[in-house]
VEXSEKOL-130726 format. One record per atom (N, C-alpha, C): x, y, z; atom name; residue in one letter. Coordinates in nm, 2 decimals, always signed. Atoms other than C-alpha are relative to their C-alpha. Example, Ala and Ser with C-alpha at 12.3 -4.5 7.8 and 13.67 -1.06 7.14 Angstrom:
! VEXSEKOL-130726
+--------+--------+--------+-------+---------+
:      X :      Y :      Z : atomo : residuo :
+--------+--------+--------+-------+---------+
:  +0.09 :  -0.12 :  +0.00 :     N :       A :
:  +1.23 :  -0.45 :  +0.78 :    CA :       A :
:  +0.09 :  +0.12 :  +0.00 :     C :       A :
:  -0.09 :  -0.11 :  +0.00 :     N :       S :
:  +1.37 :  -0.11 :  +0.71 :    CA :       S :
:  -0.08 :  +0.11 :  +0.08 :     C :       S :
+--------+--------+--------+-------+---------+
***
This chain:
! VEXSEKOL-130726
+--------+--------+--------+-------+---------+
:      X :      Y :      Z : atomo : residuo :
+--------+--------+--------+-------+---------+
:  -0.14 :  +0.04 :  -0.01 :     N :       M :
: -17.20 :  -5.62 :  +2.49 :    CA :       M :
:  +0.08 :  +0.08 :  -0.11 :     C :       M :
:  -0.08 :  -0.06 :  +0.10 :     N :       E :
: -17.09 :  -5.47 :  +2.16 :    CA :       E :
:  +0.01 :  +0.15 :  +0.03 :     C :       E :
:  +0.00 :  -0.14 :  -0.04 :     N :       H :
: -17.18 :  -5.12 :  +2.28 :    CA :       H :
:  +0.11 :  +0.03 :  +0.10 :     C :       H :
:  -0.11 :  -0.01 :  -0.10 :     N :       T :
: -16.95 :  -5.16 :  +2.58 :    CA :       T :
:  +0.14 :  -0.01 :  -0.06 :     C :       T :
:  -0.13 :  +0.02 :  +0.06 :     N :       L :
: -16.67 :  -5.29 :  +2.36 :    CA :       L :
:  +0.04 :  +0.12 :  -0.09 :     C :       L :
:  -0.02 :  -0.12 :  +0.09 :     N :       V :
: -16.70 :  -5.00 :  +2.11 :    CA :       V :
:  +0.03 :  +0.12 :  +0.08 :     C :       V :
:  -0.02 :  -0.11 :  -0.09 :     N :       K :
: -16.72 :  -4.75 :  +2.39 :    CA :       K :
:  +0.14 :  -0.01 :  +0.06 :     C :       K :
:  -0.14 :  +0.02 :  -0.06 :     N :       G :
: -16.40 :  -4.90 :  +2.55 :    CA :       G :
:  +0.11 :  +0.03 :  -0.11 :     C :       G :
:  -0.10 :  -0.02 :  +0.10 :     N :       I :
: -16.21 :  -4.89 :  +2.22 :    CA :       I :
:  +0.01 :  +0.15 :  -0.03 :     C :       I :
:  +0.00 :  -0.14 :  +0.03 :     N :       I :
: -16.32 :  -4.53 :  +2.15 :    CA :       I :
:  +0.07 :  +0.08 :  +0.12 :     C :       I :
:  -0.07 :  -0.07 :  -0.11 :     N :       N :
: -16.21 :  -4.42 :  +2.50 :    CA :       N :
:  +0.15 :  -0.03 :  +0.00 :     C :       N :
:  -0.14 :  +0.03 :  +0.01 :     N :       S :
: -15.88 :  -4.60 :  +2.46 :    CA :       S :
:  +0.07 :  +0.09 :  -0.11 :     C :       S :
:  -0.05 :  -0.08 :  +0.11 :     N :       L :
: -15.82 :  -4.42 :  +2.13 :    CA :       L :
:  +0.01 :  +0.15 :  +0.04 :     C :       L :
:  +0.00 :  -0.14 :  -0.04 :     N :       I :
: -15.91 :  -4.08 :  +2.28 :    CA :       I :
:  +0.11 :  +0.02 :  +0.10 :     C :       I :
:  -0.10 :  -0.02 :  -0.11 :     N :       F :
: -15.69 :  -4.12 :  +2.59 :    CA :       F :
:  +0.14 :  -0.02 :  -0.06 :     C :       F :
:  -0.13 :  +0.02 :  +0.06 :     N :       S :
: -15.40 :  -4.25 :  +2.37 :    CA :       S :
:  +0.04 :  +0.13 :  -0.08 :     C :       S :
:  -0.03 :  -0.13 :  +0.08 :     N :       G :
: -15.43 :  -3.94 :  +2.14 :    CA :       G :
:  +0.03 :  +0.11 :  +0.09 :     C :       G :
:  -0.02 :  -0.10 :  -0.10 :     N :       V :
: -15.45 :  -3.71 :  +2.44 :    CA :       V :
:  +0.14 :  -0.02 :  +0.06 :     C :       V :
:  -0.13 :  +0.03 :  -0.06 :     N :       G :
: -15.15 :  -3.88 :  +2.60 :    CA :       G :
:  +0.12 :  +0.03 :  -0.10 :     C :       G :
:  -0.10 :  -0.03 :  +0.10 :     N :       I :
: -14.94 :  -3.86 :  +2.28 :    CA :       I :
:  +0.01 :  +0.15 :  -0.02 :     C :       I :
:  +0.00 :  -0.15 :  +0.02 :     N :       F :
: -15.04 :  -3.49 :  +2.24 :    CA :       F :
:  +0.08 :  +0.06 :  +0.12 :     C :       F :
:  -0.07 :  -0.06 :  -0.12 :     N :       V :
: -14.93 :  -3.41 :  +2.60 :    CA :       V :
:  +0.15 :  -0.03 :  +0.00 :     C :       V :
:  -0.14 :  +0.04 :  +0.01 :     N :       L :
: -14.60 :  -3.60 :  +2.55 :    CA :       L :
:  +0.07 :  +0.09 :  -0.10 :     C :       L :
:  -0.07 :  -0.08 :  +0.10 :     N :       I :
: -14.52 :  -3.40 :  +2.23 :    CA :       I :
:  +0.00 :  +0.15 :  +0.05 :     C :       I :
:  +0.00 :  -0.14 :  -0.06 :     N :       V :
: -14.62 :  -3.07 :  +2.40 :    CA :       V :
:  +0.11 :  +0.01 :  +0.11 :     C :       V :
:  -0.11 :  +0.00 :  -0.10 :     N :       G :
: -14.39 :  -3.16 :  +2.69 :    CA :       G :
:  +0.14 :  +0.00 :  -0.06 :     C :       G :
:  -0.12 :  +0.01 :  +0.07 :     N :       Y :
: -14.11 :  -3.24 :  +2.46 :    CA :       Y :
:  +0.03 :  +0.14 :  -0.06 :     C :       Y :
:  -0.02 :  -0.13 :  +0.06 :     N :       L :
: -14.15 :  -2.91 :  +2.27 :    CA :       L :
:  +0.03 :  +0.11 :  +0.10 :     C :       L :
:  -0.03 :  -0.10 :  -0.10 :     N :       L :
: -14.16 :  -2.71 :  +2.59 :    CA :       L :
:  +0.14 :  -0.02 :  +0.05 :     C :       L :
:  -0.14 :  +0.03 :  -0.05 :     N :       L :
: -13.84 :  -2.88 :  +2.71 :    CA :       L :
:  +0.10 :  +0.05 :  -0.11 :     C :       L :
:  -0.08 :  -0.04 :  +0.11 :     N :       E :
: -13.69 :  -2.81 :  +2.37 :    CA :       E :
:  +0.02 :  +0.15 :  +0.00 :     C :       E :
:  -0.01 :  -0.15 :  +0.00 :     N :       K :
: -13.77 :  -2.44 :  +2.40 :    CA :       K :
:  +0.08 :  +0.05 :  +0.12 :     C :       K :
:  -0.07 :  -0.05 :  -0.12 :     N :       M :
: -13.62 :  -2.42 :  +2.75 :    CA :       M :
:  +0.15 :  -0.03 :  -0.01 :     C :       M :
:  -0.15 :  +0.03 :  +0.02 :     N :       T :
: -13.28 :  -2.56 :  +2.64 :    CA :       T :
:  +0.06 :  +0.10 :  -0.09 :     C :       T :
:  -0.06 :  -0.11 :  +0.08 :     N :       P :
: -13.03 :  -2.32 :  +2.49 :    CA :       P :
:  +0.03 :  -0.05 :  -0.14 :     C :       P :
:  -0.03 :  +0.05 :  +0.14 :     N :       E :
: -12.95 :  -2.54 :  +2.18 :    CA :       E :
:  -0.11 :  -0.09 :  -0.05 :     C :       E :
:  +0.09 :  +0.09 :  +0.06 :     N :       N :
: -13.14 :  -2.75 :  +1.94 :    CA :       N :
:  +0.05 :  -0.14 :  +0.04 :     C :       N :
:  -0.05 :  +0.13 :  -0.06 :     N :       T :
: -13.12 :  -3.08 :  +2.13 :    CA :       T :
:  +0.00 :  -0.11 :  -0.11 :     C :       T :
:  +0.01 :  +0.11 :  +0.10 :     N :       W :
: -13.23 :  -3.30 :  +1.83 :    CA :       W :
:  +0.13 :  +0.00 :  -0.09 :     C :       W :
:  -0.13 :  -0.01 :  +0.08 :     N :       K :
: -12.93 :  -3.17 :  +1.62 :    CA :       K :
:  +0.12 :  -0.04 :  +0.08 :     C :       K :
:  -0.11 :  +0.04 :  -0.09 :     N :       E :
: -12.70 :  -3.22 :  +1.92 :    CA :       E :
:  +0.01 :  -0.15 :  +0.01 :     C :       E :
:  +0.00 :  +0.15 :  -0.02 :     N :       I :
: -12.81 :  -3.58 :  +1.96 :    CA :       I :
:  +0.04 :  -0.07 :  -0.14 :     C :       I :
:  -0.02 :  +0.07 :  +0.13 :     N :       V :
: -12.81 :  -3.67 :  +1.58 :    CA :       V :
:  +0.14 :  +0.04 :  -0.06 :     C :       V :
:  -0.12 :  -0.04 :  +0.07 :     N :       N :
: -12.52 :  -3.46 :  +1.44 :    CA :       N :
:  +0.13 :  -0.02 :  +0.09 :     C :       N :
:  -0.12 :  +0.01 :  -0.08 :     N :       N :
: -12.28 :  -3.45 :  +1.74 :    CA :       N :
:  +0.01 :  -0.13 :  +0.08 :     C :       N :
:  +0.00 :  +0.13 :  -0.07 :     N :       K :
: -12.37 :  -3.80 :  +1.87 :    CA :       K :
:  +0.01 :  +0.01 :  +0.15 :     C :       K :
:  +0.00 :  -0.03 :  -0.15 :     N :       N :
: -12.43 :  -3.67 :  +2.23 :    CA :       N :
:  -0.08 :  -0.11 :  +0.07 :     C :       N :
:  +0.06 :  +0.11 :  -0.06 :     N :       V :
: -12.51 :  -3.99 :  +2.41 :    CA :       V :
:  -0.07 :  +0.04 :  +0.13 :     C :       V :
:  +0.05 :  -0.05 :  -0.13 :     N :       A :
: -12.56 :  -3.82 :  +2.75 :    CA :       A :
:  -0.13 :  +0.07 :  -0.02 :     C :       A :
:  +0.12 :  -0.07 :  +0.02 :     N :       L :
: -12.82 :  -3.59 :  +2.61 :    CA :       L :
:  -0.11 :  -0.09 :  -0.05 :     C :       L :
:  +0.10 :  +0.10 :  +0.05 :     N :       A :
: -13.00 :  -3.88 :  +2.43 :    CA :       A :
:  -0.05 :  -0.07 :  +0.12 :     C :       A :
:  +0.05 :  +0.07 :  -0.12 :     N :       I :
: -13.02 :  -4.06 :  +2.77 :    CA :       I :
:  -0.09 :  +0.09 :  +0.08 :     C :       I :
:  +0.09 :  -0.09 :  -0.07 :     N :       V :
: -13.16 :  -3.76 :  +2.94 :    CA :       V :
:  -0.14 :  +0.02 :  -0.06 :     C :       V :
:  +0.13 :  -0.01 :  +0.07 :     N :       F :
: -13.43 :  -3.71 :  +2.68 :    CA :       F :
:  -0.08 :  -0.13 :  +0.00 :     C :       F :
:  +0.07 :  +0.13 :  -0.01 :     N :       G :
: -13.51 :  -4.08 :  +2.68 :    CA :       G :
:  -0.06 :  -0.01 :  +0.13 :     C :       G :
:  +0.05 :  +0.01 :  -0.13 :     N :       A :
: -13.55 :  -4.07 :  +3.05 :    CA :       A :
:  -0.12 :  +0.10 :  +0.02 :     C :       A :
:  +0.11 :  -0.09 :  +0.00 :     N :       F :
: -13.77 :  -3.76 :  +3.01 :    CA :       F :
:  -0.13 :  -0.05 :  -0.06 :     C :       F :
:  +0.12 :  +0.06 :  +0.07 :     N :       I :
: -14.00 :  -3.93 :  +2.76 :    CA :       I :
:  -0.06 :  -0.11 :  +0.08 :     C :       I :
:  +0.06 :  +0.11 :  -0.07 :     N :       I :
: -14.03 :  -4.24 :  +2.97 :    CA :       I :
:  -0.07 :  +0.05 :  +0.13 :     C :       I :
:  +0.06 :  -0.06 :  -0.11 :     N :       G :
: -14.10 :  -4.03 :  +3.28 :    CA :       G :
:  -0.14 :  +0.06 :  -0.03 :     C :       G :
:  +0.12 :  -0.06 :  +0.04 :     N :       I :
: -14.37 :  -3.83 :  +3.11 :    CA :       I :
:  -0.10 :  -0.10 :  -0.04 :     C :       I :
:  +0.09 :  +0.10 :  +0.04 :     N :       S :
: -14.52 :  -4.14 :  +2.96 :    CA :       S :
:  -0.06 :  -0.08 :  +0.12 :     C :       S :
:  +0.05 :  +0.06 :  -0.12 :     N :       I :
: -14.55 :  -4.30 :  +3.31 :    CA :       I :
:  -0.10 :  +0.09 :  +0.07 :     C :       I :
:  +0.09 :  -0.09 :  -0.06 :     N :       I :
: -14.72 :  -3.99 :  +3.44 :    CA :       I :
:  -0.13 :  +0.00 :  -0.07 :     C :       I :
:  +0.12 :  +0.00 :  +0.08 :     N :       I :
: -14.97 :  -3.99 :  +3.15 :    CA :       I :
:  -0.07 :  -0.13 :  +0.02 :     C :       I :
:  +0.06 :  +0.13 :  -0.02 :     N :       S :
: -15.03 :  -4.36 :  +3.19 :    CA :       S :
:  -0.07 :  -0.01 :  +0.14 :     C :       S :
:  +0.06 :  +0.00 :  -0.13 :     N :       A :
: -15.10 :  -4.32 :  +3.56 :    CA :       A :
:  -0.13 :  +0.09 :  +0.01 :     C :       A :
:  +0.12 :  -0.09 :  +0.01 :     N :       A :
: -15.34 :  -4.03 :  +3.49 :    CA :       A :
:  -0.11 :  -0.06 :  -0.07 :     C :       A :
:  +0.11 :  +0.07 :  +0.07 :     N :       I :
: -15.53 :  -4.24 :  +3.24 :    CA :       I :
:  -0.06 :  -0.11 :  +0.08 :     C :       I :
:  +0.05 :  +0.12 :  -0.08 :     N :       H :
: -15.56 :  -4.54 :  +3.47 :    CA :       H :
:  -0.07 :  +0.05 :  +0.12 :     C :       H :
:  +0.07 :  -0.06 :  -0.12 :     N :       G :
: -15.67 :  -4.32 :  +3.76 :    CA :       G :
:  +0.06 :  -0.05 :  +0.12 :     C :       G :
+--------+--------+--------+-------+---------+
***
């Protein structure tokens, strides 16, 4: 029983790490494709529309990663 529990915890940590890595890589790729530094635009210029778009992007990629992990 303990072996199964430990294996499940390790698998969860591995998949979580891979999911977070893929999310960060996706964000960095989108950041490279946009003409301006989006983080500065959101923070310094208080661009709410851009913040909403990036929030939707992060939620969308997170849903895709979650579905891939669950199978």
